[in-house]
C-alpha positions in Angstrom: 93.7 60.7 132.1 90.4 61.2 130.3 90.7 64.4 128.0 87.5 66.0 126.5 87.9 68.8 123.9 84.7 71.2 123.6 84.1 72.9 120.2 81.5 74.3 118.4 79.0 73.4 115.5 80.3 74.4 112.0 77.9 77.3 111.7 79.3 79.0 114.8 81.9 81.6 114.6 82.1 82.8 118.4 84.2 80.7 120.9 83.6 78.3 123.7 83.5 80.3 127.1 84.6 79.2 130.2 81.0 78.7 131.8 80.3 76.0 128.7 83.6 74.3 129.7 82.4 74.0 133.3 78.9 72.9 132.5 80.7 70.1 130.2 83.0 69.1 133.0 80.1 68.8 135.3 78.0 66.9 132.7 80.7 64.5 131.9 82.1 63.9 135.9 78.7 63.2 136.8 78.2 60.6 134.0 81.5 59.0 134.8 80.4 58.7 138.6 77.2 57.5 137.7 78.3 54.8 135.1 81.9 54.0 136.0 83.2 52.7 132.7 86.3 51.1 134.6 85.4 50.2 138.2 87.7 50.7 140.8 90.0 52.7 138.6 91.1 56.3 139.2 90.9 58.7 136.6 91.7 62.6 136.0 89.3 64.5 133.9 90.4 67.3 131.8 88.0 69.3 129.7 89.2 72.2 127.5 88.5 74.0 124.1 91.0 74.5 121.4 92.2 77.6 122.7 93.1 81.1 121.2 96.4 79.7 119.3 94.4 76.7 117.7 95.8 75.3 114.3 93.6 76.1 111.5 93.0 72.7 109.8 89.4 73.0 108.6 87.7 75.8 106.8 85.3 76.3 109.8 88.5 77.0 111.8 89.4 79.9 109.3 85.9 81.4 109.6 86.1 81.8 113.3 89.2 83.6 112.8 88.2 86.3 110.5 90.0 89.6 111.5 92.8 88.2 113.4 96.3 87.4 113.0 97.4 84.2 111.4 100.8 82.5 111.4 101.1 80.9 107.8 103.6 78.2 106.7 103.1 77.5 103.2 103.8 74.3 100.9 106.3 76.5 99.3 108.2 79.8 100.6 108.8 81.5 104.0 106.4 81.8 106.9 104.6 84.9 107.3 101.9 86.6 109.5 99.0 88.1 108.0 95.6 89.5 108.7 92.7 87.3 107.8 90.3 89.1 105.8 88.0 86.6 104.3 87.4 83.0 103.9 85.8 80.7 100.8 85.4 77.2 100.1 88.5 76.8 98.3 91.0 79.3 100.3 91.2 82.4 102.0 92.2 85.9 101.5 95.3 87.5 103.6 96.9 90.7 104.0 100.3 91.0 104.9 102.0 94.1 106.2 105.6 95.6 105.4 108.0 97.4 107.8 110.6 99.2 105.8 112.8 100.4 108.9 112.4 99.6 112.8 110.4 102.4 114.0 108.4 103.2 111.2 104.8 102.6 110.8 103.9 99.3 108.8 102.3 99.8 105.7 99.6 97.3 104.6 100.0 95.3 101.3 97.5 94.4 98.7 95.3 91.3 99.9 96.3 87.9 98.6 94.2 85.0 97.8 95.5 81.8 99.0 94.1 78.3 98.2 93.9 75.8 101.1 96.4 73.6 99.4 99.1 76.4 99.1 98.9 76.4 103.1 101.0 73.7 104.7 100.3 74.8 108.4 98.6 77.8 109.9 97.8 78.9 113.6 96.0 82.0 115.2 98.5 84.6 116.6 97.6 86.3 119.7 97.6 89.8 119.7 98.3 92.2 122.6 97.2 95.8 122.0 97.5 98.8 124.1 
């Protein structure tokens, strides 16, 4: 199994589209057919992107996710979900919401600044909207 992960340069904030994945898959497949690295061996080629729910491990990952919901596991405290508003060199600004009672509309809380060293893990959440 040969796995290739296609990502964008640091300065890009858009995402990898399916056409780019197909282009990379064709190029890698052609190169493998031309210059068989392990003659006589079969392989399976898998080309993908980090996906919609990628883990946020680098500041550039956070920048690409501005405006999205993120699930944060802090170094201390409980996990929470918040909207990513801003990204700086040393951290992010997140805005949580609070729903007092089931069925009531959620209320946005004040934005909070979180340094990267306070975040153990973070991942983009997929949102389904009407």
